[in-house]
Structure formats: C-alpha cells, structure tokens
KOLKOLVEX-538691 format. One line per field, with one value per atom (N, C-alpha, C): residue number from 0; residue in one letter; x negated, y, z negated. Coordinates in steps of 0.2 Angstrom, whole numbers, plus 5000, padded with zeros to 4 digits. Layout:
! residues N
k: (NUM_...)
r: (A_...)
c1: (X_...)
c2: (Y_...)
c3: (Z_...)
END
This chain:
! residues 73
k: (0_0_0_1_1_1_2_2_2_3_3_3_4_4_4_5_5_5_6_6_6_7_7_7_8_8_8_9_9_9_10_10_10_11_11_11_12_12_12_13_13_13_14_14_14_15_15_15_16_16_16_17_17_17_18_18_18_19_19_19_20_20_20_21_21_21_22_22_22_23_23_23_24_24_24_25_25_25_26_26_26_27_27_27_28_28_28_29_29_29_30_30_30_31_31_31_32_32_32_33_33_33_34_34_34_35_35_35_36_36_36_37_37_37_38_38_38_39_39_39_40_40_40_41_41_41_42_42_42_43_43_43_44_44_44_45_45_45_46_46_46_47_47_47_48_48_48_49_49_49_50_50_50_51_51_51_52_52_52_53_53_53_54_54_54_55_55_55_56_56_56_57_57_57_58_58_58_59_59_59_60_60_60_61_61_61_62_62_62_63_63_63_64_64_64_65_65_65_66_66_66_67_67_67_68_68_68_69_69_69_70_70_70_71_71_71_72_72_72)
r: (X_X_X_X_X_X_X_X_X_X_X_X_X_X_X_X_X_X_X_X_X_X_X_X_X_X_X_X_X_X_X_X_X_X_X_X_X_X_X_X_X_X_X_X_X_X_X_X_X_X_X_X_X_X_X_X_X_X_X_X_X_X_X_X_X_X_X_X_X_X_X_X_X_X_X_X_X_X_X_X_X_X_X_X_X_X_X_X_X_X_X_X_X_X_X_X_X_X_X_X_X_X_X_X_X_X_X_X_X_X_X_X_X_X_X_X_X_X_X_X_X_X_X_X_X_X_X_X_X_X_X_X_X_X_X_X_X_X_X_X_X_X_X_X_X_X_X_X_X_X_X_X_X_X_X_X_X_X_X_X_X_X_X_X_X_X_X_X_X_X_X_X_X_X_X_X_X_X_X_X_X_X_X_X_X_X_X_X_X_X_X_X_X_X_X_X_X_X_X_X_X_X_X_X_X_X_X_X_X_X_X_X_X_X_X_X_X_X_X)
c1: (4978_4980_4980_4985_4983_4982_4979_4974_4979_4978_4981_4981_4985_4984_4988_4985_4989_4991_4997_5000_4994_4994_4989_4993_4989_4993_4995_5001_5003_4999_5000_4996_5000_4999_5000_4997_5000_4997_4991_4990_4986_4980_4980_4975_4968_4964_4956_4956_4955_4956_4948_4946_4939_4940_4937_4937_4930_4930_4925_4925_4918_4918_4920_4918_4919_4913_4913_4908_4909_4905_4906_4902_4904_4901_4898_4893_4889_4888_4895_4897_4891_4889_4885_4877_4875_4869_4869_4877_4876_4874_4876_4875_4880_4879_4882_4879_4883_4879_4876_4872_4869_4876_4876_4881_4882_4886_4887_4891_4890_4893_4900_4904_4910_4912_4919_4923_4927_4924_4931_4933_4941_4946_4951_4952_4956_4958_4967_4969_4969_4968_4966_4957_4954_4947_4941_4937_4934_4928_4928_4924_4918_4916_4909_4909_4902_4900_4896_4901_4895_4892_4887_4883_4878_4878_4873_4868_4862_4855_4855_4853_4853_4860_4866_4872_4872_4875_4876_4882_4881_4888_4893_4898_4905_4910_4914_4920_4924_4927_4930_4936_4937_4943_4950_4955_4963_4963_4961_4964_4958_4957_4951_4954_4952_4956_4948_4950_4945_4946_4942_4943_4940_4940_4938_4933_4927_4923_4925_4931_4932_4928_4929_4924_4929_4925_4929_4925_4928_4926_4928)
c2: (4898_4900_4910_4911_4918_4920_4926_4928_4931_4929_4933_4939_4944_4950_4952_4955_4956_4965_4967_4974_4978_4985_4990_4991_4995_4998_5003_5007_5011_5018_5023_5029_5035_5042_5047_5050_5053_5056_5060_5063_5068_5065_5057_5054_5054_5053_5052_5042_5042_5033_5032_5026_5024_5017_5015_5010_5004_5001_4996_4989_4985_4979_4978_4983_4981_4982_4979_4980_4986_4994_4999_5000_5000_5001_5008_5008_5013_5013_5016_5014_5018_5023_5028_5024_5022_5018_5012_5008_5002_4996_4997_4993_4994_4991_4992_4996_4999_5003_4998_5000_4994_4992_4985_4982_4987_4989_4992_4999_5001_5008_5007_5012_5013_5019_5020_5026_5029_5037_5040_5043_5043_5046_5052_5057_5062_5065_5065_5068_5066_5060_5058_5059_5062_5063_5058_5058_5053_5060_5059_5064_5062_5056_5053_5045_5043_5036_5034_5034_5033_5027_5026_5019_5021_5023_5024_5029_5025_5029_5036_5041_5048_5051_5049_5050_5055_5061_5065_5063_5061_5060_5062_5058_5059_5060_5064_5067_5058_5059_5051_5050_5043_5043_5041_5042_5043_5034_5032_5024_5022_5013_5011_5004_5003_4997_4994_4988_4981_4979_4978_4977_4970_4967_4959_4959_4961_4961_4961_4963_4965_4970_4972_4977_4983_4988_4994_4998_5000_5003_5010)
c3: (5005_4999_4998_4996_4994_4989_4989_4981_4977_4971_4966_4964_4963_4963_4957_4952_4946_4947_4943_4944_4943_4945_4942_4935_4931_4924_4928_4924_4926_4925_4930_4929_4932_4930_4934_4938_4944_4949_4948_4942_4939_4935_4934_4930_4934_4931_4933_4933_4938_4940_4941_4935_4937_4941_4945_4949_4946_4944_4942_4944_4944_4946_4952_4957_4963_4968_4974_4980_4982_4980_4985_4990_4995_5002_5004_5005_5009_5016_5019_5028_5032_5028_5032_5032_5027_5026_5030_5029_5031_5025_5019_5015_5008_5004_4996_4992_4989_4982_4978_4972_4969_4964_4961_4956_4950_4949_4943_4945_4950_4954_4953_4949_4950_4955_4955_4960_4954_4954_4948_4954_4952_4958_4953_4957_4954_4960_4960_4966_4973_4974_4979_4983_4978_4980_4976_4978_4974_4970_4964_4961_4960_4958_4956_4958_4958_4958_4953_4946_4940_4941_4938_4938_4944_4948_4955_4952_4954_4953_4954_4950_4951_4949_4950_4949_4942_4942_4936_4931_4926_4922_4923_4923_4926_4920_4922_4915_4913_4908_4906_4911_4912_4916_4910_4914_4911_4911_4917_4918_4920_4919_4922_4925_4932_4934_4936_4935_4937_4943_4948_4955_4957_4951_4950_4958_4958_4963_4970_4972_4979_4983_4988_4991_4993_4993_4992_4999_5003_5010_5011)
END
C-alpha cells in the first residue's frame, strides 16, 4: 500500500520554511536529534535547528510544513 502524501502548501522561493514533526538524523553522530527538533530552511540552506538543546532562537518562518513523523536525512 502506498503512503498518502498531502501536497505541500504553496510557498515562494525566498520564504523561510520550518519543517516540523520529523525525525531529524544527525548523520555525523549516527543518531537522531531529540524529538521536537525542527529544520528552518531559507534559500536552500539550513539556517537553524529550532528545538534542539542549546540552539539559539531562530527567526520566524513564513511557512510551516508538518512532516508527519517522517525521517529527514
């Protein structure tokens, strides 16, 4: 059975996207970041990992995308 995928909300190329509710892999350490860690992306680059212990406050996102528990590598 194929997974159901909802279309992503519309956004502009210059928007700051916050990816939430995902399992964020730390490939270098060989583990996942703690639950609640998000990924803030702007213009194709990761700006911050909000929710990670010790991470400074991130700028507000323009669009929030719920990953539904999917892994991010």
